[in-house]
C-alpha positions in Angstrom: -11.5 114.4 31.0 -14.9 112.9 31.2 -18.1 114.3 29.7 -16.5 115.3 26.3 -18.6 112.8 24.5 -21.5 110.4 25.2 -18.9 107.7 25.6 -16.8 109.6 28.0 -19.7 110.4 30.0 -20.8 106.6 30.1 -17.4 105.4 31.1 -17.6 108.0 33.8 -21.2 106.8 34.9 -19.8 103.3 35.0 -17.0 104.2 37.3 -19.4 106.0 39.7 -22.1 103.2 40.0 -19.4 100.6 40.2 -17.9 102.6 43.2 -21.3 103.1 44.7 -21.8 99.4 44.7 -18.8 98.7 46.3 -19.1 101.1 49.1 -22.5 100.1 49.8 -21.8 96.4 49.9 -19.0 97.1 52.2 -21.3 99.0 54.7 -24.4 96.6 54.4 -22.3 93.5 54.8 -21.6 94.8 58.3 -25.1 94.0 59.2 -26.4 91.4 57.1 -24.8 88.2 55.2 -22.4 89.2 52.3 -24.9 87.5 49.7 -28.0 89.7 50.8 -25.9 92.8 51.1 -24.5 92.3 47.5 -28.1 91.9 46.1 -29.3 94.9 48.1 -26.4 97.2 47.1 -27.1 96.1 43.6 -30.6 96.8 43.7 -30.2 100.3 45.5 -27.5 101.3 42.9 -29.8 100.3 39.9 -32.6 102.1 41.3 -30.3 105.3 42.1 -28.9 105.2 38.6 -32.1 104.6 36.9 -34.3 107.1 38.6 -31.4 109.7 38.3 -31.5 109.5 34.7 -35.4 109.6 34.4 -35.4 112.6 36.8 -32.5 114.5 34.9 -34.6 114.3 31.6 -36.8 116.7 33.0 -34.3 119.3 34.3 -33.8 122.4 32.1 -30.3 122.6 30.9 -29.4 118.7 31.7 -29.7 116.0 29.4 -30.4 112.2 29.8 -29.1 109.9 27.3 -29.5 106.2 26.8 -25.6 105.9 26.8 -25.6 107.3 30.4 -28.5 105.0 31.5 -26.5 102.0 29.9 -23.3 103.2 31.5 -25.0 103.2 35.0 -26.3 99.7 34.4 -23.2 98.4 33.2 -21.2 99.8 36.1 -23.6 98.4 38.5 -23.7 95.0 37.4 -20.0 94.8 36.5 -19.2 95.5 40.0 -21.8 93.1 41.3 -20.5 90.4 39.1 -17.0 91.1 40.2 -17.7 91.1 44.0 -19.6 88.0 43.6 -16.9 86.2 41.5 -14.4 87.4 44.4 -16.6 86.0 47.1 -17.0 82.6 45.4 -13.2 82.4 44.8 -12.6 83.3 48.5 -15.1 81.1 50.0 -14.5 77.9 47.7 -14.8 74.7 49.6 -11.5 72.9 50.1 -11.2 69.5 48.3 -9.6 67.2 50.8 
């Protein structure tokens, strides 16, 4: 299903990186405060997604495209934004 075109590949990369942010956030938040866990998870996934594409460019038979890199970044930051937004809704101070 994914990988038939650059767009399909980028969508797959977005889903993969978003999932990785979520899983890392849940794991790291067990040990440090959530706002720092989210920042750390985002930075790790951003670095992994970028370095994977850079390394892949030098592997024979593989290709690294800008669409894949942008998909990695979009998935990473979309998940981080979604988690930050959800956290702000859940921890909103009550107005009494």
